[in-house]
mmCIF file of the N, C-alpha and C atoms, coordinates in Angstrom:
data_MODEL
# 
_entry.id   MODEL 
# 
loop_
_atom_site.group_PDB 
_atom_site.id 
_atom_site.type_symbol 
_atom_site.label_atom_id 
_atom_site.label_alt_id 
_atom_site.label_comp_id 
_atom_site.label_asym_id 
_atom_site.label_entity_id 
_atom_site.label_seq_id 
_atom_site.pdbx_PDB_ins_code 
_atom_site.Cartn_x 
_atom_site.Cartn_y 
_atom_site.Cartn_z 
_atom_site.occupancy 
_atom_site.B_iso_or_equiv 
_atom_site.pdbx_formal_charge 
_atom_site.auth_seq_id 
_atom_site.auth_comp_id 
_atom_site.auth_asym_id 
_atom_site.auth_atom_id 
_atom_site.pdbx_PDB_model_num 
ATOM 1   N N  . MET A 1 1  ? 88.774  100.794 142.573 1.00 0.00 ? 1  MET A N  1 
ATOM 2   C CA . MET A 1 1  ? 87.922  100.923 141.786 1.00 0.00 ? 1  MET A CA 1 
ATOM 3   C C  . MET A 1 1  ? 88.599  101.040 140.688 1.00 0.00 ? 1  MET A C  1 
ATOM 4   N N  . ILE A 1 2  ? 89.395  102.173 140.274 1.00 0.00 ? 2  ILE A N  1 
ATOM 5   C CA . ILE A 1 2  ? 90.070  102.437 139.495 1.00 0.00 ? 2  ILE A CA 1 
ATOM 6   C C  . ILE A 1 2  ? 91.480  102.488 139.252 1.00 0.00 ? 2  ILE A C  1 
ATOM 7   N N  . ARG A 1 3  ? 91.682  102.114 140.376 1.00 0.00 ? 3  ARG A N  1 
ATOM 8   C CA . ARG A 1 3  ? 93.289  100.652 139.612 1.00 0.00 ? 3  ARG A CA 1 
ATOM 9   C C  . ARG A 1 3  ? 92.969  99.541  139.312 1.00 0.00 ? 3  ARG A C  1 
ATOM 10  N N  . ALA A 1 4  ? 91.287  98.894  139.402 1.00 0.00 ? 4  ALA A N  1 
ATOM 11  C CA . ALA A 1 4  ? 90.700  97.745  138.547 1.00 0.00 ? 4  ALA A CA 1 
ATOM 12  C C  . ALA A 1 4  ? 90.719  98.026  137.543 1.00 0.00 ? 4  ALA A C  1 
ATOM 13  N N  . LEU A 1 5  ? 90.072  98.881  136.887 1.00 0.00 ? 5  LEU A N  1 
ATOM 14  C CA . LEU A 1 5  ? 89.690  99.566  135.791 1.00 0.00 ? 5  LEU A CA 1 
ATOM 15  C C  . LEU A 1 5  ? 91.396  99.617  134.904 1.00 0.00 ? 5  LEU A C  1 
ATOM 16  N N  . LYS A 1 6  ? 92.328  100.251 135.737 1.00 0.00 ? 6  LYS A N  1 
ATOM 17  C CA . LYS A 1 6  ? 94.089  100.612 134.899 1.00 0.00 ? 6  LYS A CA 1 
ATOM 18  C C  . LYS A 1 6  ? 94.262  99.266  134.787 1.00 0.00 ? 6  LYS A C  1 
ATOM 19  N N  . LEU A 1 7  ? 94.346  98.350  135.477 1.00 0.00 ? 7  LEU A N  1 
ATOM 20  C CA . LEU A 1 7  ? 94.734  96.720  135.542 1.00 0.00 ? 7  LEU A CA 1 
ATOM 21  C C  . LEU A 1 7  ? 94.011  96.503  134.343 1.00 0.00 ? 7  LEU A C  1 
ATOM 22  N N  . PHE A 1 8  ? 93.424  96.786  134.410 1.00 0.00 ? 8  PHE A N  1 
ATOM 23  C CA . PHE A 1 8  ? 92.287  95.888  133.214 1.00 0.00 ? 8  PHE A CA 1 
ATOM 24  C C  . PHE A 1 8  ? 92.629  96.099  131.732 1.00 0.00 ? 8  PHE A C  1 
ATOM 25  N N  . TRP A 1 9  ? 92.620  97.617  132.328 1.00 0.00 ? 9  TRP A N  1 
ATOM 26  C CA . TRP A 1 9  ? 93.040  98.189  130.480 1.00 0.00 ? 9  TRP A CA 1 
ATOM 27  C C  . TRP A 1 9  ? 94.527  97.704  130.112 1.00 0.00 ? 9  TRP A C  1 
ATOM 28  N N  . LEU A 1 10 ? 95.295  97.390  131.112 1.00 0.00 ? 10 LEU A N  1 
ATOM 29  C CA . LEU A 1 10 ? 96.982  97.016  131.098 1.00 0.00 ? 10 LEU A CA 1 
ATOM 30  C C  . LEU A 1 10 ? 96.811  96.296  129.546 1.00 0.00 ? 10 LEU A C  1 
ATOM 31  N N  . ILE A 1 11 ? 96.812  95.429  130.631 1.00 0.00 ? 11 ILE A N  1 
ATOM 32  C CA . ILE A 1 11 ? 96.422  94.153  130.721 1.00 0.00 ? 11 ILE A CA 1 
ATOM 33  C C  . ILE A 1 11 ? 95.403  93.457  129.251 1.00 0.00 ? 11 ILE A C  1 
ATOM 34  N N  . PHE A 1 12 ? 94.540  94.508  129.294 1.00 0.00 ? 12 PHE A N  1 
ATOM 35  C CA . PHE A 1 12 ? 93.225  94.542  127.802 1.00 0.00 ? 12 PHE A CA 1 
ATOM 36  C C  . PHE A 1 12 ? 94.025  94.548  126.450 1.00 0.00 ? 12 PHE A C  1 
ATOM 37  N N  . LYS A 1 13 ? 94.766  95.554  126.393 1.00 0.00 ? 13 LYS A N  1 
ATOM 38  C CA . LYS A 1 13 ? 96.139  96.298  125.516 1.00 0.00 ? 13 LYS A CA 1 
ATOM 39  C C  . LYS A 1 13 ? 97.390  95.341  125.227 1.00 0.00 ? 13 LYS A C  1 
ATOM 40  N N  . TYR A 1 14 ? 97.508  94.927  126.113 1.00 0.00 ? 14 TYR A N  1 
ATOM 41  C CA . TYR A 1 14 ? 98.841  93.918  126.235 1.00 0.00 ? 14 TYR A CA 1 
ATOM 42  C C  . TYR A 1 14 ? 98.464  92.958  125.332 1.00 0.00 ? 14 TYR A C  1 
ATOM 43  N N  . SER A 1 15 ? 97.163  91.892  125.395 1.00 0.00 ? 15 SER A N  1 
ATOM 44  C CA . SER A 1 15 ? 96.982  90.395  124.875 1.00 0.00 ? 15 SER A CA 1 
ATOM 45  C C  . SER A 1 15 ? 96.656  91.286  124.073 1.00 0.00 ? 15 SER A C  1 
ATOM 46  N N  . VAL A 1 16 ? 95.355  92.576  123.580 1.00 0.00 ? 16 VAL A N  1 
ATOM 47  C CA . VAL A 1 16 ? 95.786  92.500  121.950 1.00 0.00 ? 16 VAL A CA 1 
ATOM 48  C C  . VAL A 1 16 ? 96.806  92.543  120.634 1.00 0.00 ? 16 VAL A C  1 
ATOM 49  N N  . ILE A 1 17 ? 98.003  93.388  121.216 1.00 0.00 ? 17 ILE A N  1 
ATOM 50  C CA . ILE A 1 17 ? 99.158  93.647  120.788 1.00 0.00 ? 17 ILE A CA 1 
ATOM 51  C C  . ILE A 1 17 ? 99.937  92.125  121.014 1.00 0.00 ? 17 ILE A C  1 
ATOM 52  N N  . PHE A 1 18 ? 99.694  91.215  121.587 1.00 0.00 ? 18 PHE A N  1 
ATOM 53  C CA . PHE A 1 18 ? 100.188 89.155  120.929 1.00 0.00 ? 18 PHE A CA 1 
ATOM 54  C C  . PHE A 1 18 ? 99.474  89.013  120.656 1.00 0.00 ? 18 PHE A C  1 
ATOM 55  N N  . VAL A 1 19 ? 98.067  89.147  120.758 1.00 0.00 ? 19 VAL A N  1 
ATOM 56  C CA . VAL A 1 19 ? 97.279  88.239  119.526 1.00 0.00 ? 19 VAL A CA 1 
ATOM 57  C C  . VAL A 1 19 ? 97.897  88.798  117.931 1.00 0.00 ? 19 VAL A C  1 
ATOM 58  N N  . ILE A 1 20 ? 97.962  90.382  118.187 1.00 0.00 ? 20 ILE A N  1 
ATOM 59  C CA . ILE A 1 20 ? 98.124  90.457  116.746 1.00 0.00 ? 20 ILE A CA 1 
ATOM 60  C C  . ILE A 1 20 ? 100.019 90.328  116.280 1.00 0.00 ? 20 ILE A C  1 
ATOM 61  N N  . LEU A 1 21 ? 100.502 89.926  117.057 1.00 0.00 ? 21 LEU A N  1 
ATOM 62  C CA . LEU A 1 21 ? 102.298 89.723  116.721 1.00 0.00 ? 21 LEU A CA 1 
ATOM 63  C C  . LEU A 1 21 ? 101.542 88.463  117.080 1.00 0.00 ? 21 LEU A C  1 
ATOM 64  N N  . LEU A 1 22 ? 101.029 87.228  116.785 1.00 0.00 ? 22 LEU A N  1 
ATOM 65  C CA . LEU A 1 22 ? 101.037 85.920  117.000 1.00 0.00 ? 22 LEU A CA 1 
ATOM 66  C C  . LEU A 1 22 ? 100.263 85.737  115.092 1.00 0.00 ? 22 LEU A C  1 
ATOM 67  N N  . ILE A 1 23 ? 99.660  86.947  114.710 1.00 0.00 ? 23 ILE A N  1 
ATOM 68  C CA . ILE A 1 23 ? 99.035  86.723  113.642 1.00 0.00 ? 23 ILE A CA 1 
ATOM 69  C C  . ILE A 1 23 ? 99.704  87.092  112.334 1.00 0.00 ? 23 ILE A C  1 
ATOM 70  N N  . GLU A 1 24 ? 100.498 87.822  113.456 1.00 0.00 ? 24 GLU A N  1 
ATOM 71  C CA . GLU A 1 24 ? 101.440 88.295  111.636 1.00 0.00 ? 24 GLU A CA 1 
ATOM 72  C C  . GLU A 1 24 ? 103.313 86.996  112.053 1.00 0.00 ? 24 GLU A C  1 
ATOM 73  N N  . MET A 1 25 ? 102.985 86.391  112.551 1.00 0.00 ? 25 MET A N  1 
ATOM 74  C CA . MET A 1 25 ? 103.639 85.516  113.051 1.00 0.00 ? 25 MET A CA 1 
ATOM 75  C C  . MET A 1 25 ? 104.262 84.565  112.263 1.00 0.00 ? 25 MET A C  1 
ATOM 76  N N  . PHE A 1 26 ? 102.404 83.632  112.139 1.00 0.00 ? 26 PHE A N  1 
ATOM 77  C CA . PHE A 1 26 ? 102.004 83.010  111.328 1.00 0.00 ? 26 PHE A CA 1 
ATOM 78  C C  . PHE A 1 26 ? 101.684 82.546  109.955 1.00 0.00 ? 26 PHE A C  1 
ATOM 79  N N  . ASP A 1 27 ? 101.125 84.362  109.367 1.00 0.00 ? 27 ASP A N  1 
ATOM 80  C CA . ASP A 1 27 ? 101.097 84.606  108.000 1.00 0.00 ? 27 ASP A CA 1 
ATOM 81  C C  . ASP A 1 27 ? 102.631 84.517  107.928 1.00 0.00 ? 27 ASP A C  1 
ATOM 82  N N  . GLU A 1 28 ? 103.474 85.204  108.123 1.00 0.00 ? 28 GLU A N  1 
ATOM 83  C CA . GLU A 1 28 ? 105.214 85.078  107.843 1.00 0.00 ? 28 GLU A CA 1 
ATOM 84  C C  . GLU A 1 28 ? 105.485 83.609  107.459 1.00 0.00 ? 28 GLU A C  1 
ATOM 85  N N  . TRP A 1 29 ? 105.805 82.559  108.276 1.00 0.00 ? 29 TRP A N  1 
ATOM 86  C CA . TRP A 1 29 ? 105.164 81.038  108.337 1.00 0.00 ? 29 TRP A CA 1 
ATOM 87  C C  . TRP A 1 29 ? 104.026 80.667  107.369 1.00 0.00 ? 29 TRP A C  1 
ATOM 88  N N  . GLY A 1 30 ? 103.573 81.709  106.799 1.00 0.00 ? 30 GLY A N  1 
ATOM 89  C CA . GLY A 1 30 ? 102.512 80.590  106.054 1.00 0.00 ? 30 GLY A CA 1 
ATOM 90  C C  . GLY A 1 30 ? 103.891 81.728  104.846 1.00 0.00 ? 30 GLY A C  1 
ATOM 91  N N  . ASP A 1 31 ? 103.907 82.158  104.451 1.00 0.00 ? 31 ASP A N  1 
ATOM 92  C CA . ASP A 1 31 ? 104.796 83.284  103.220 1.00 0.00 ? 31 ASP A CA 1 
ATOM 93  C C  . ASP A 1 31 ? 106.188 82.210  102.870 1.00 0.00 ? 31 ASP A C  1 
ATOM 94  N N  . ALA A 1 32 ? 106.487 81.815  104.275 1.00 0.00 ? 32 ALA A N  1 
ATOM 95  C CA . ALA A 1 32 ? 107.919 80.853  104.634 1.00 0.00 ? 32 ALA A CA 1 
ATOM 96  C C  . ALA A 1 32 ? 107.423 79.322  103.639 1.00 0.00 ? 32 ALA A C  1 
ATOM 97  N N  . SER A 1 33 ? 106.029 78.815  104.051 1.00 0.00 ? 33 SER A N  1 
ATOM 98  C CA . SER A 1 33 ? 105.910 77.605  103.442 1.00 0.00 ? 33 SER A CA 1 
ATOM 99  C C  . SER A 1 33 ? 105.479 77.415  101.723 1.00 0.00 ? 33 SER A C  1 
ATOM 100 N N  . GLU A 1 34 ? 105.291 78.825  101.629 1.00 0.00 ? 34 GLU A N  1 
ATOM 101 C CA . GLU A 1 34 ? 104.993 78.656  99.620  1.00 0.00 ? 34 GLU A CA 1 
ATOM 102 C C  . GLU A 1 34 ? 105.935 78.989  98.990  1.00 0.00 ? 34 GLU A C  1 
ATOM 103 N N  . ILE A 1 35 ? 107.321 79.505  99.557  1.00 0.00 ? 35 ILE A N  1 
ATOM 104 C CA . ILE A 1 35 ? 108.604 79.816  98.818  1.00 0.00 ? 35 ILE A CA 1 
ATOM 105 C C  . ILE A 1 35 ? 109.197 77.984  99.296  1.00 0.00 ? 35 ILE A C  1 
ATOM 106 N N  . VAL A 1 36 ? 108.834 77.782  100.151 1.00 0.00 ? 36 VAL A N  1 
ATOM 107 C CA . VAL A 1 36 ? 109.526 76.202  100.792 1.00 0.00 ? 36 VAL A CA 1 
ATOM 108 C C  . VAL A 1 36 ? 109.251 74.760  98.966  1.00 0.00 ? 36 VAL A C  1 
ATOM 109 N N  . GLU A 1 37 ? 107.766 75.851  99.113  1.00 0.00 ? 37 GLU A N  1 
ATOM 110 C CA . GLU A 1 37 ? 107.175 74.745  98.113  1.00 0.00 ? 37 GLU A CA 1 
ATOM 111 C C  . GLU A 1 37 ? 107.345 74.736  96.247  1.00 0.00 ? 37 GLU A C  1 
ATOM 112 N N  . ARG A 1 38 ? 107.341 76.374  96.310  1.00 0.00 ? 38 ARG A N  1 
ATOM 113 C CA . ARG A 1 38 ? 107.883 76.606  95.058  1.00 0.00 ? 38 ARG A CA 1 
ATOM 114 C C  . ARG A 1 38 ? 109.711 76.129  94.357  1.00 0.00 ? 38 ARG A C  1 
ATOM 115 N N  . ARG A 1 39 ? 110.480 76.501  95.645  1.00 0.00 ? 39 ARG A N  1 
ATOM 116 C CA . ARG A 1 39 ? 111.620 75.719  95.654  1.00 0.00 ? 39 ARG A CA 1 
ATOM 117 C C  . ARG A 1 39 ? 111.399 73.815  94.933  1.00 0.00 ? 39 ARG A C  1 
ATOM 118 N N  . GLN A 1 40 ? 110.606 73.991  96.021  1.00 0.00 ? 40 GLN A N  1 
ATOM 119 C CA . GLN A 1 40 ? 110.502 72.474  95.447  1.00 0.00 ? 40 GLN A CA 1 
ATOM 120 C C  . GLN A 1 40 ? 110.241 71.048  94.050  1.00 0.00 ? 40 GLN A C  1 
ATOM 121 N N  . LYS A 1 41 ? 109.359 72.533  93.737  1.00 0.00 ? 41 LYS A N  1 
ATOM 122 C CA . LYS A 1 41 ? 108.874 72.678  92.426  1.00 0.00 ? 41 LYS A CA 1 
ATOM 123 C C  . LYS A 1 41 ? 110.077 72.610  91.678  1.00 0.00 ? 41 LYS A C  1 
ATOM 124 N N  . PHE A 1 42 ? 111.277 73.463  92.261  1.00 0.00 ? 42 PHE A N  1 
ATOM 125 C CA . PHE A 1 42 ? 111.897 73.521  90.922  1.00 0.00 ? 42 PHE A CA 1 
ATOM 126 C C  . PHE A 1 42 ? 113.010 72.325  90.486  1.00 0.00 ? 42 PHE A C  1 
ATOM 127 N N  . TYR A 1 43 ? 113.198 71.934  92.239  1.00 0.00 ? 43 TYR A N  1 
ATOM 128 C CA . TYR A 1 43 ? 114.371 71.448  92.092  1.00 0.00 ? 43 TYR A CA 1 
ATOM 129 C C  . TYR A 1 43 ? 114.086 69.784  91.929  1.00 0.00 ? 43 TYR A C  1 
ATOM 130 N N  . ARG A 1 44 ? 112.473 70.317  91.767  1.00 0.00 ? 44 ARG A N  1 
ATOM 131 C CA . ARG A 1 44 ? 112.374 68.270  91.215  1.00 0.00 ? 44 ARG A CA 1 
ATOM 132 C C  . ARG A 1 44 ? 111.304 68.612  89.826  1.00 0.00 ? 44 ARG A C  1 
ATOM 133 N N  . GLY A 1 45 ? 112.126 70.002  89.763  1.00 0.00 ? 45 GLY A N  1 
ATOM 134 C CA . GLY A 1 45 ? 111.933 70.210  87.979  1.00 0.00 ? 45 GLY A CA 1 
ATOM 135 C C  . GLY A 1 45 ? 109.985 70.362  87.144  1.00 0.00 ? 45 GLY A C  1 
ATOM 136 N N  . ASP A 1 46 ? 109.559 71.006  88.223  1.00 0.00 ? 46 ASP A N  1 
ATOM 137 C CA . ASP A 1 46 ? 108.119 70.945  87.530  1.00 0.00 ? 46 ASP A CA 1 
ATOM 138 C C  . ASP A 1 46 ? 107.814 72.163  87.058  1.00 0.00 ? 46 ASP A C  1 
ATOM 139 N N  . ILE A 1 47 ? 108.742 73.380  86.686  1.00 0.00 ? 47 ILE A N  1 
ATOM 140 C CA . ILE A 1 47 ? 109.026 74.147  85.834  1.00 0.00 ? 47 ILE A CA 1 
ATOM 141 C C  . ILE A 1 47 ? 107.652 74.976  85.149  1.00 0.00 ? 47 ILE A C  1 
ATOM 142 N N  . GLU A 1 48 ? 107.637 74.038  84.426  1.00 0.00 ? 48 GLU A N  1 
ATOM 143 C CA . GLU A 1 48 ? 106.637 73.681  82.976  1.00 0.00 ? 48 GLU A CA 1 
ATOM 144 C C  . GLU A 1 48 ? 105.320 74.110  84.440  1.00 0.00 ? 48 GLU A C  1 
ATOM 145 N N  . GLU A 1 49 ? 104.660 73.320  84.998  1.00 0.00 ? 49 GLU A N  1 
ATOM 146 C CA . GLU A 1 49 ? 103.755 72.992  86.082  1.00 0.00 ? 49 GLU A CA 1 
ATOM 147 C C  . GLU A 1 49 ? 104.198 74.847  86.702  1.00 0.00 ? 49 GLU A C  1 
ATOM 148 N N  . ALA A 1 50 ? 104.865 74.918  86.730  1.00 0.00 ? 50 ALA A N  1 
ATOM 149 C CA . ALA A 1 50 ? 104.865 76.650  87.454  1.00 0.00 ? 50 ALA A CA 1 
ATOM 150 C C  . ALA A 1 50 ? 104.799 77.605  87.103  1.00 0.00 ? 50 ALA A C  1 
ATOM 151 N N  . ILE A 1 51 ? 105.255 77.565  85.876  1.00 0.00 ? 51 ILE A N  1 
ATOM 152 C CA . ILE A 1 51 ? 104.533 79.097  85.495  1.00 0.00 ? 51 ILE A CA 1 
ATOM 153 C C  . ILE A 1 51 ? 103.979 78.523  84.796  1.00 0.00 ? 51 ILE A C  1 
ATOM 154 N N  . LEU A 1 52 ? 102.547 77.783  84.223  1.00 0.00 ? 52 LEU A N  1 
ATOM 155 C CA . LEU A 1 52 ? 101.548 77.853  84.135  1.00 0.00 ? 52 LEU A CA 1 
ATOM 156 C C  . LEU A 1 52 ? 100.895 78.411  84.877  1.00 0.00 ? 52 LEU A C  1 
ATOM 157 N N  . HIS A 1 53 ? 101.315 78.168  86.527  1.00 0.00 ? 53 HIS A N  1 
ATOM 158 C CA . HIS A 1 53 ? 100.170 79.185  87.864  1.00 0.00 ? 53 HIS A CA 1 
ATOM 159 C C  . HIS A 1 53 ? 100.835 80.254  87.385  1.00 0.00 ? 53 HIS A C  1 
ATOM 160 N N  . GLY A 1 54 ? 101.881 80.555  87.332  1.00 0.00 ? 54 GLY A N  1 
ATOM 161 C CA . GLY A 1 54 ? 102.071 82.284  87.188  1.00 0.00 ? 54 GLY A CA 1 
ATOM 162 C C  . GLY A 1 54 ? 102.969 82.109  88.417  1.00 0.00 ? 54 GLY A C  1 
ATOM 163 N N  . GLU A 1 55 ? 103.513 81.271  88.310  1.00 0.00 ? 55 GLU A N  1 
ATOM 164 C CA . GLU A 1 55 ? 104.879 81.839  89.371  1.00 0.00 ? 55 GLU A CA 1 
ATOM 165 C C  . GLU A 1 55 ? 106.375 82.270  89.560  1.00 0.00 ? 55 GLU A C  1 
ATOM 166 N N  . SER A 1 56 ? 106.631 82.909  89.868  1.00 0.00 ? 56 SER A N  1 
ATOM 167 C CA . SER A 1 56 ? 108.488 83.743  89.260  1.00 0.00 ? 56 SER A CA 1 
ATOM 168 C C  . SER A 1 56 ? 109.121 83.159  89.641  1.00 0.00 ? 56 SER A C  1 
ATOM 169 N N  . TRP A 1 57 ? 110.476 83.839  89.210  1.00 0.00 ? 57 TRP A N  1 
ATOM 170 C CA . TRP A 1 57 ? 112.092 82.605  89.269  1.00 0.00 ? 57 TRP A CA 1 
ATOM 171 C C  . TRP A 1 57 ? 112.799 83.596  89.683  1.00 0.00 ? 57 TRP A C  1 
# 
């Protein structure tokens, strides 16, 4: 019984850590896509639009 509880706790603990790492990874991908979007605006010459939205270069 105690072994089963220890095993359950171990699996639960590592699954929570794994989910947190997944969320962090997808959050960083979101930040990266925003940076790519800003660069595309810059290279297309939409600097005025970017300035209007308050994006700094």
